[in-house]
C-alpha positions in Angstrom: 1.6 6.4 -17.5 -0.1 3.0 -17.7 2.9 1.1 -16.3 3.0 3.7 -13.5 -0.6 3.1 -12.6 0.0 -0.6 -12.5 3.1 0.0 -10.4 1.0 1.9 -7.8 -1.1 -1.3 -7.5 1.8 -3.7 -8.1 -0.1 -6.6 -9.4 -3.2 -8.4 -10.0 -5.0 -10.9 -7.7 -8.4 -12.4 -8.1 -9.3 -13.2 -4.6 -12.6 -12.8 -2.9 -12.1 -12.0 0.8 -14.9 -12.3 3.3 -14.3 -10.4 6.5 -16.4 -9.5 9.5 -17.6 -6.0 9.2 -16.0 -3.8 11.9 -15.4 -0.1 12.2 -11.8 0.9 11.4 -10.1 3.2 13.9 -8.6 5.8 11.5 -6.3 7.2 14.1 -4.7 3.9 14.9 -4.2 2.9 11.2 -2.0 6.0 10.6 1.8 5.9 10.6 4.5 3.7 9.0 3.8 0.4 7.2 6.4 -1.7 5.4 5.3 -4.0 2.7 6.1 -7.6 3.5 4.1 -9.7 1.2 2.0 -9.6 -2.0 -0.5 -12.2 -3.3 -1.3 -12.5 -6.9 -2.7 -14.9 -9.4 -0.5 -13.4 -12.1 3.2 -12.8 -12.1 2.8 -9.2 -13.3 2.9 -8.1 -9.6 6.3 -9.9 -9.2 7.9 -8.2 -12.4 7.1 -4.5 -11.9 10.1 -2.4 -12.3 9.0 0.0 -9.6 8.7 -1.8 -6.3 6.6 -0.5 -3.3 8.6 -0.8 -0.1 6.5 1.1 2.4 3.6 3.5 3.2 3.1 6.3 5.6 -0.6 7.0 6.3 -1.9 10.3 7.8 -5.6 11.1 8.5 -6.8 14.6 8.5 -10.5 15.7 8.5 -12.1 13.4 6.0 -9.0 12.6 3.9 -6.4 9.9 4.1 -2.9 10.8 2.7 -0.8 7.9 1.6 2.9 8.6 1.1 4.3 5.7 -0.8 8.1 4.9 -1.0 9.2 3.0 -4.1 12.5 1.5 -5.1 13.3 1.7 -8.8 16.7 0.9 -10.4 18.5 1.5 -7.1 17.0 4.8 -6.3 14.0 5.8 -4.0 11.0 7.8 -5.0 7.9 8.9 -3.1 4.4 9.6 -4.2 1.7 11.3 -2.1 -1.9 10.4 -2.9 -4.9 11.9 -1.1 -8.1 10.0 -0.9 -11.3 9.8 1.2 -13.2 7.1 3.0 -16.3 5.6 1.4 -19.5 4.6 3.2 -17.8 1.2 3.9 -15.5 1.4 6.9 -11.9 1.0 6.0 -12.4 1.6 2.2 -10.8 4.6 0.6 -11.0 5.9 -2.9 -8.2 7.8 -4.7 -7.7 9.6 -8.0 -7.1 7.4 -11.0 -9.8 4.9 -10.1 -7.8 3.5 -7.3 -9.1 2.0 -4.0 -7.5 0.7 -0.8 -9.6 -1.5 1.5 -8.2 -2.4 4.9 -9.2 -6.1 5.2 -7.6 -6.9 8.6 -5.3 -5.3 11.1 -4.3 -5.4 14.7 -3.1 -1.7 14.4 0.2 -2.4 16.2 1.9 -5.1 14.2 0.2 -5.8 10.9 -2.3 -4.7 8.2 -3.7 -6.6 5.2 -4.9 -4.3 2.4 -6.8 -5.0 -0.8 -5.7 -2.6 -3.5 -7.9 -2.2 -6.5 -7.4 -0.3 -9.8 -9.8 0.0 -12.8 -7.4 0.2 -15.7 -8.1 -0.2 -19.5 -11.7 -1.4 -18.8 -10.7 -4.1 -16.3 -10.6 -4.3 -12.6 -7.3 -5.4 -11.0 -6.8 -6.4 -7.4 -3.9 -7.3 -5.2 -3.7 -8.3 -1.5 -0.7 -6.9 0.5 0.7 -7.6 3.9 2.3 -4.8 5.8 4.0 -4.7 9.1 5.1 -1.7 11.3 8.6 -3.2 11.8 11.6 -2.9 9.5 12.7 -6.4 10.5 9.8 -8.5 11.7 8.0 -10.4 8.8 6.7 -13.7 10.3 4.1 -12.8 12.9 0.5 -13.7 13.3 -0.5 -11.3 10.6 1.6 -13.1 8.0 -0.3 -16.4 8.9 -3.7 -14.5 8.5 -2.4 -13.2 5.1 -1.5 -16.7 4.0 -4.9 -18.0 5.2 -6.7 -15.2 3.2 -4.6 -16.0 0.1 -4.6 -19.8 0.3 -6.0 -20.2 -3.2 -3.7 -17.5 -4.7 -1.0 -19.0 -6.9 1.9 -16.6 -6.5 3.5 -14.9 -3.4 6.3 -12.6 -3.1 7.9 -11.7 0.2 9.6 -8.3 0.1 13.3 -7.8 0.5 14.6 -5.4 3.1 15.0 -2.1 1.4 16.6 1.1 2.2 13.6 3.2 0.8 11.3 1.8 3.6 13.9 2.7 6.2 14.3 6.2 4.8 10.6 6.8 4.6 10.3 5.7 8.3 13.1 8.0 9.3 11.9 11.0 7.2 8.2 10.6 8.1 8.8 10.4 11.9 10.9 13.5 12.0 9.5 16.9 12.7 8.4 18.7 9.5 11.6 19.4 7.5 13.1 19.0 4.1 13.5 15.4 2.8 17.0 15.2 1.3 17.0 11.4 0.9 13.9 10.9 -1.0 12.8 12.5 -4.4 9.4 13.5 -3.5 6.5 14.1 -5.9 3.9 16.7 -4.7 0.4 15.5 -4.7 -1.4 16.8 -7.7 -4.8 16.6 -6.0 -8.0 14.6 -6.5 -8.9 13.8 -10.0 -5.6 14.7 -11.5 -3.9 12.5 -13.9 -0.4 10.9 -13.1 2.1 10.3 -15.8 
């Protein structure tokens, strides 16, 4: 269970990011996002056996649903997590002491997220760079990501993965069965994940 929680965050970064406060347009942030880069001060983020490849975000009422696609030992797995926005625009809380904060986005091409986890009495943070494209990695958003993480020691640029492609294909289809991905149903707020 502990390794799985860390996998959900995929690393540790000790970066303080100062951004201009602006309201996040929740409808524009929804949709497919492929992970392209991870910044961390420790190589734990680079050695996780379960690699996040993509997210599909949906907003309904006051809840954000994150469908995450992972690659692990050559197979794909998904996890649905439901969270809610805090009083800080762009910051969401999830079961298991997890948070996602949208640090920067242009909505159409890139998003930079700060993921946080309180685990074993410690706070862990990682900055992640996402793009909407399955191919494009090196746009203005990546340079913004590098700028925000200039003092961070380790970087990882994601490999092209089939799990991201499958998540995009399945999530953009009309509601139907998902034969390509092993899906884990959301267990609801406050539930434990093992």
